N, C-alpha and C positions, 0 to 999 in steps of 0.2 A: 334718632340720636342727635342731640345738639352738639355744636362745634367743640366745646370744651371736653365733653365726654369722648368724642371721636378722637381728638388729639391725645387724650390720656390713654385711650385704648391702643392707639398706634404706637405710643411710647412704650407701653407695656409689652406689646408684641415685639418691638425692637429689643427691649431688655431680655425678653425670653429667648430671642434668636441668639443673643450674645451670651447666653447661659447665666444671666443674672436673675434667676428665678425668684429669689427672695424679694428683690425690689419690684419685679413685675407683679408678684402676688400681692404685695402691699398696695400697689396702684389699683389692681382689680378689686381688692376688698374695699378700698376707698370708694371706687365707682359704685359698687353694690350697696354701700351704706347710703348713697344718694339715689341710686336707681336699682332697686332689688330685682327688677325684671330685665336687666341688661344681659341678653342672651350671650353676646360675645365675651363678656367678662366671665360668665359661668363656664363657657366653653374653654376659654384660655386657662382658667384655674383648674378645670378638670384635666386638661392636657398636662399641665405642670405637675399636678398631683400624681397622674399616671406615670409620668417620667420618674418621679421620686418614689414610685411603688407604694404610695399612700392610697391604697385602694378605697378606703372608706371615704376619704375626701373626694377622690375622683368620681366615685359613684354618686355622691351627693350632688356635685355640680353638673355632671352629665344628666342626671335625672331632671334637675331644674331646667337645663338647656332643652331637653326633650319636650318638657311641658310648654316651653316658650317657643320652640322652633317649628311646630307644626309638622310638615311632611318632609323633613330633611333627613335622608337616610344616613348621612355621616354621623349625626348625633346618636341615632339608635345603634349604629354599629359600634361607636366608641363606648356607649353605655354597656352594650353586650359584652365587649371585650373586658371592660373594667370589672363587670360582675363575674365573668369567668375567672379572671386572675384573682379576684378577691376570694372566690370560693376555693380555688386551688392552693391558696397561700398556706404555709405551714401553720400560721395562726389565722384561720379563716375569718373574714369579716362577717359579723353577725347577720347582717341583712343582705349578704351577697348570695342570691339564689340562682342556681343553675337554670331553674325553670323560668325565672324572669329573664335571664340572659337569652335563653332559647326564644322566648316570646319576642323580645325586642330585636333580635337578629332576624327573625322571620319577618318582622314588620319592616325592617330596612330593605329586605329582599322583595317584599310585596310592593314597596315604593319603587325600587330600582332592581329589577330581576337580573341585570348584568353586573351587579356590584361584586367584584371578585373578592375584595377583602371580607365582605360579609359572608360569602359562601365559605371562605377559608375559616373564618372564626366560628361559624356554625359547625363546620366539620370538626374543628378542635374540641368544641363543646360536646358534640355527640360522641367523639372518641372518649372523652373523660367520663361520659355516662355509660360507656360500654356498648354503644350502638355502632358496631363496626361497619355494618352495611350502610347505615345512614351517613356515617362519616365519609365513606368512599363515594357515596352519591354526591355529597357536597363538594368534595375535592374534584370529582369528575366534571361537575357543572362549572366549576371555576376554570378547570383546564380547557374546557371547550371554548371558553372566552379568551383565556390567556395561556396557550399551550407552552409558551417559553418561560413561564414563571417558575424558576427552579425551586422556589420555596414550597410550591404546591407538590412538586415531585418529591421533595424532601419529606413533607408530611405524609404523603402516600407511602413512601418507603418505611417510615417509622410505624405507620399503621399496619403494613404488611408484616413487619418484624414482630410487632406485639401479638399478631395473630398467627405467628409461626409459618408464614408464607415466605420463606427465605429466598427462594428463586425470584419471586416477583419483587421482593425488596431490592435484590441485587440489580434488577433491571431499572428500578426507579433511581437508585443512586448513580448508576452509570449514566442515566439521562441527565441527572444533576451535573455530573462532571462534564458532560458534553456541552452543557449550557454555560460553562465557565463561571462557577460561583465565586463569590469573594473568598471563600474558605475551602479550597479543595482538600486541605488536610483532614478536615472533619469527615468529609465524604469518604476519603480513602480509609480512615479509621473505621467507619461504619461498614464499609465493604469488607475490610479485613476481618471484622468480627463475624459477619455473616458467613464468610468463607470458612471460618473456624467452626461455626455451627454446622455447616454442610460437610465437615470432615475434610475440607481441602486445605490441609494444614500448611503445606509448603507455599501455596499461593497466599495464604493468610499472612505468613511471616514476611514475605516480599512486600505485600501491600501495606503492612504496618511500617515497614522501613520507608516506603514511599511517603506515608503519612507523616512520619517524623521529619523527613527531609523537606516537606512542604510547610510544616508548622511554623507560623510566623512568630509565635511567642513561646517563651520557656515553659510556661505551665502546660501548654498543649504538648510540647515535646516530651515532657516528663510523663504525662498521661499515656501517650501513644507508645512510648518506650516501655512503660510498665506492661501495657497490653501485649507487646511483642515478647517480653520476658515470660509472661504467663504461657503464651502460646508455644514457646520453645519446648515446654515439657511434653507436648503432644507429638513432637517429631520423633519417630521411632529410633532413628540411628544417631541422635544427637548425643555425643559423649558428655557425661556429667561435668568433667572439667571445663568443657566449652560453655555449658550453661552457667557454671559458676563464674567464668571469666566475663560473660556478658552482664551478669548481675554486678560484679565489681566495677565494670566500666560505667554502668548506669550510676552507681553511687558516687564514684570519683568525678564523673562528668558534671552531674547536676548538684551534688552536695559535697564539695571538697571539704576536707577536715578544717575546722575553724577552732579557735580557742574556746573551750567550753565556758558557759556562763557560770557565774557564782550564784548559788542558791541560798535562800534564807532558811531552809528546812532545818529543824532541830537535829543535832548530831547524836541524839540519844538512840543507841542501837536497839533498845528493848521496848521502846514505846509502841503504841498502836500505830500501824502503818496506814498511810492513805494511798490506796491503790486505784488507779483509773484504767478502765477498759475502753478502747476506741474501736468502733466498728460500724459499718453500714448495714450489718446483717443481724441486728437485734430485732428480728422479725421472722416470718415463716421462711426459714433458710436452713441449710445443712448445719451451719455454724451454731444455730440456736440449740440443736440437740446435744452439743458438747459444752457450751458455756452456761446453759441454764442450770445444770446440776451444781456447777461451781458457784455461781451467784447465789443459789439457794443454800449452799452448805458453808459459805464463808463464816468464820467465827468472828462475831462483832467485837469480841474482846481483843482480837489480834489485828483485824484490818477494818478500816472504814472504806467502803466500796463506792466508787463513782463510775457511772456509765456515760461516756461521751458518744451519744447516738447520732451517727450520720445517716439516719434512716429517712429516705425520701418519702416512702409510703408506709407509715406505721400500720400494723394490723393487729389481730387478736393476740398473736404471740408477743408483740411489743407491749401490749397492755398487760399481759400475764407477767412479763419480766419486770415491768414497772411496779405492779401491785403485789406480786408474789415473792419478790426478793427484797432483801434489806439493802437497797442501793439508793444513792443520790443520783437522780437522772438529769443529764444535761443534753439538751437538744442543740447540736452544732451544725445541722444540715445547712442553715443559712449563714453560718459564720465563716469568715475567712480564716486562713491559717494563723494570721497575726492575732485576730480576735480570739481564736480558740487558745492560742498560746497564752494570752493574758488571763483567760478564764482558768486554765489549768494551773498557772502560776498562782493566781489568787486562791485557788482551792488547795494550794500547798501539797500537790501530789508528790509522793515519794517515788512510786514505781508506776510507770505508764506502760500499758500493755496493748500492743497492736494485735488485732485478731484477723487481719485481712491480707497482709503482705501485699503482693502486686495484684490482688483481686480487684474486681470492679468497684469503683467509688471509694478506693482506699484513701487514707490521709497520710501516706508516708512522707510527703513534703512537710507536714506538721512535725513529724518526728525529726526531720532534718534540722528543725529550729531548736532542738533540745529543750522542750518545755518542762522536762522532769529530770531529776538527778539520775535515775536508773530507767532505762528503756529496754523493753522486752518484746519479742515477736513470738506468736504462738497460734496454733489451731488452724487458721484459715488459708495457709499457703504451704506448699510442700518443699520449700527451699529457703535459702538465705534471702534477705532483702537486698543485700549489697550496700546497705546504708551505713556509712562510717559511724553515725551517731547511735546506731542500734547496738546495745551492749550484749544482749543475751538472746538465745533462741531455745525454747523449751522443747525437749524431745525425750527419748528413752534409749536404752542400750541395744534394743532390737532394731528400731528404725534407724539409728545412727550408732553402730557398734564402735566402741573406742578404737581410734587409730584408722578408721575407714573413711570418715567423711569430714573430719575437721577442716581439711584443706579446701573444702567446697563452700565454706561459710566465712563471712566477715564477722559474724557474731560468735561469741563463745557458746558452746553447747552445754546446756544444763539438763542432765538426764534424770528424769523422775524414776523411782524404784521399779515400777511395773510397766505402766503405759504412759504415753504423753497425752492420752485422751481419756475422758470419762463420758460414757454414752448414756443418754436418758431417752428411752423409747417413748413415743406418744401414748397417751392414755386411751386413745381411740383406735389403736392398731388392732387389726383382726387376729383371730387365732391362727395357728400354724396351718391347719388343713391337712388332709391325707396326702400320702406320697403319690404323686401323679403316675409313677411307674406302675402302680398296682392296677390302675384303670387303663392306662394307655398301652401297656405291654411293650413300651420302649422308653429309653432314658431321654430326658429332656435336659440339655445343658443351656446355659444362658447367663446374661448379665443385664442389670438395669443401669449400668454406668453411663455417664455422659458419652454420647456418640463420638465426640472428638477424640476420646481415648482409644478408639478402635482404629487400627491401621492394617495395612496389607500384610506385613510379616506376622502380626497376631492372627489375622484371619487364616493364614496358611497353617499355623499351628492348630487352630481350632478345626480346620479341615482334616488335619491328621488325626485328631481325636475322633471326629465323626466317622472317618474311614475305618477306625479300629473298633467302633461300637456300632454294630449293625442296627439299622432302622432308627438310630438316635436322631434327635432334633436339636436345633439351636434357636434360642429366643433372644432377640435384641430389642432395644427400644430406640426409636428415633422420633423426636418431638416435632419436627417440621412437617409441613403439609405436602412435601415432595416425596411422600413415602413410596409411591409407585416407582418413581425414577430411582430412588435410592435402593429400593428392593431389587429392581432390575440390575443395577450395578453389582450389588452384593451377590445376587443369584448367578450372574455371569462369572464372578470370581470363584464361587463354589463349583460351578459346572466345569470350569477350566481345570479344577483339581479333582474331578471325578465325583463330586457330591451333587446329588439331585437337588435342584432349586426348591422343590417341595418340602425339603427338610429344614427350611428356614422360615421362621415366623418373625415379622417385624412389627412390633407394637408401636402405637402412636403416643402422642403426648399424654402424660398422666395429669388429669385435671386437679388432683389433690394428692396429699401424702398417703391417704388411706387407699386410694386407687393404685398408687405406686406399690404399696405393701401387698395388696391383693394379687398383684402380678406374680409374686413369689410362689403363689399356689400352683403356677405352671411349671416350676423348676424342680428337678431332682438334685441337680448339682450346679452351683454357680462357678463360673470361670472368671477369675480376676483378670483385669486388664493389666498390661505392662507395655512399656516401662513405667507408665503412670498408673499406679494402683488405685483402686477404689478405696474410699474411707467410709462415708455414710452408707453406701450401698453394701459394703461388707457387713457392717453392723446390722443393717436391715435384714440381709439374708440370714445371718445367724439367728436373729430374733424370730424369724419366720421358719426356723428349722431347716434351712437350706445350707449344707456345707459348702465351703468356698475353697477352691484350689488356687494358690497364689505362687508366683515366681519371685523369689527375693533377688534383687539386683544389688547395685553398688552405690546407690544414692538414696536419700530419704524417700523421694517419691516412689521409688521402686521397692521399698521395704516396709511401707505402712501395712500392707496385707500381712506380712510376717509378724509385725508387732501385734496386730489385733488378734491373729489366730493363736499365737503363742501365749498371749495374755489369757485367752479363754481356755487354753489347754489342748489346742489342736495342732501341735507342732508337726504331726505327721502329714498334714495337708500343705506344708510349705516346701516348695521345690527349690533346688539350687541351680537348675539348668532347664532349658527348654525341653530337653528329652525327658527329664524327670517330671516336669509339669505334665506332659502328655501321659507318661506312665502312671502317675498318681490319679489323673482324671479317669483313665481307662479302668484302672484297678477298682476305684471307688464305684464307678458305674456298674461294675459286675458284682458288687458286694451288697446284695439286697438286705441282708441282716444288718449291716452297718448303716445303710441308708435309713432303714426303719428306726434304728436306735437313735440316730441323729435327729430324725424328724420329730421324735417324741421328746428327746432330751436336750437339744441344743439351746432352746430358750432358757431352760433351767441352768445350763452351764454358763451361759452369758450372764444371767442375772446374779449368779453366785460368784462370778469372777471379779477381779479387781477392776475390770473395764466398766462396771456399773456401780462400784462402791464409792459413792460421791463423798461420803464423810471422810473416809480414809484418804481418798485421792486429794480432796481439797486441803486437807491438813498437810499433805506432802507438798502441794503447790505453795501453801503459806510458809512452810519450812524453807523452800527454795527462795521465796521472796525475802525471808528473814536473813538468809545467808548473803544474798545480794546486798541487802541493806547494811548488814554488819560490815561487809567489806567496804562499802562506800563511806561509811562513818569512819572506819579505820584509816582509809586513805586521806579523807578530807580533814579528819581530826589532826592529822600530822601536817596539814597545810599544803598537801600535794593535790593540785586541782586537775591533774591530767586524767583522762579517761583510760586508765590502765586496764588491760584485759588479761586476767588470769582466772582459772577456774575457781568459782566461789566455793 
């Protein structure tokens, strides 16, 4: 390289160090116009493009550098990482091949076998390809060289989590914390989530609180505090007013009331409404079974529907929702809240509906910015959001009886006539199957609910049922790989209450929804969890001909079972006390004729009920939206811009 080129390159590197990438890139391009084979210029342009997340440009320049650089492992590593990022991007780069990335990373390691970064990147690539064993091998090779590299322990923890080895993931994250990472808050958040998966709810709540206290920025605090709020519902003795207070504190702490913005939306109360749904769960997820029928049945003469999809990994269900429903699709996964706010305002949305609450990957902070005149929460969360800017929460009079739960919400409750949900079973769900009791000669109780909903007081009540129904069995599902340990703990709990451990069957992770549905063939009677009821699992059980016994509590999360059963016409399976819950379960277990009738007739009852009547249900939802909009027009037509809250 001659002197002028060297000086120009040194100047470009200095500009790049100072963050003046545009000037540095201009210098490099000028160099390449005179010297197309200048390796350093290609390398520097590749690094700047990588930093700007312009994967296509980064890949081009790193490829050129690799062709010019001979046996330099850094070049092959950087190209491999750019290819990996380009392939993983929400808008994948056309020529970003994971196979090419794998090839060049292996080439980097062939040149330099102790290259930690290349081992790590190859592990990330293999994880993306679903090669869990290969990814672990790569991370282990890197750890053998750099045992104190906490990023490697972090990646191993994430890999163990994705393969449901929760105990092993806990060990990895604890190692990260011992190595004093730059962001202990995120490790504490991950540990808390794992403890929730393991059913260690009290420890999970405490660990979330530690994560919040260590979080350096507001966005992290909001996220971790949301996770804590969700977890509070699993605490068996947490009074509903205490949970409500925590939600209100979250809202007032992070989203204090501000003057509402002025909107340019037309004040015509009778025009077609523009309704937007915001969710990360427009994919294979429980929420999709309840929102799909609504999206499919919306009347295009009444509403124009937008889906703001915060979906990180779209799947076949995402494609079905996009193609099978009359919706305008907006991918917001890579957009900030401010960018999404502008998008929603440009779309002139009248009513914006949150489908997640404090669930994972929620966009509640977006709603805190008031992107739409009317804001509603629905379906994905069993409680108030606590957000002052959220106007309404959709429910029904069974899940939230008038006068019982209003004080637990910051939103106004809008009660639909029958149910707050509309369920659509999958087209590939299996038939009901015969009653297991006929073959087994004993009654099998159980639930397929989230293991986090199962607690010691609930297990005690189930033990009481098992004690009163001789030879009966209990079937539960735990998705983690620590099934032997969890089974041992549950068995000891049963044994301490006089129940033989052999009467417990603990199923593992269901690899598909169909596999989950086939597990209902094992059950004669489903026992709903409380205080946090099942929702999707109750609908699944009914569809598979399995009756559900539920205990109605004093808050929405403890009354969803009552809402679903009463909507289907099974009021007699709803208990008002723990004693009645046991009594109803024992009585039903002894009624062979009723069990046979329900096995044959429950699916028909469900499909003939308002719970699956998507046309009528969606019309009721649209009527609720219309009342909300009429009221907004009435208030703002009079010049009053306050977010007044009275029942619409």
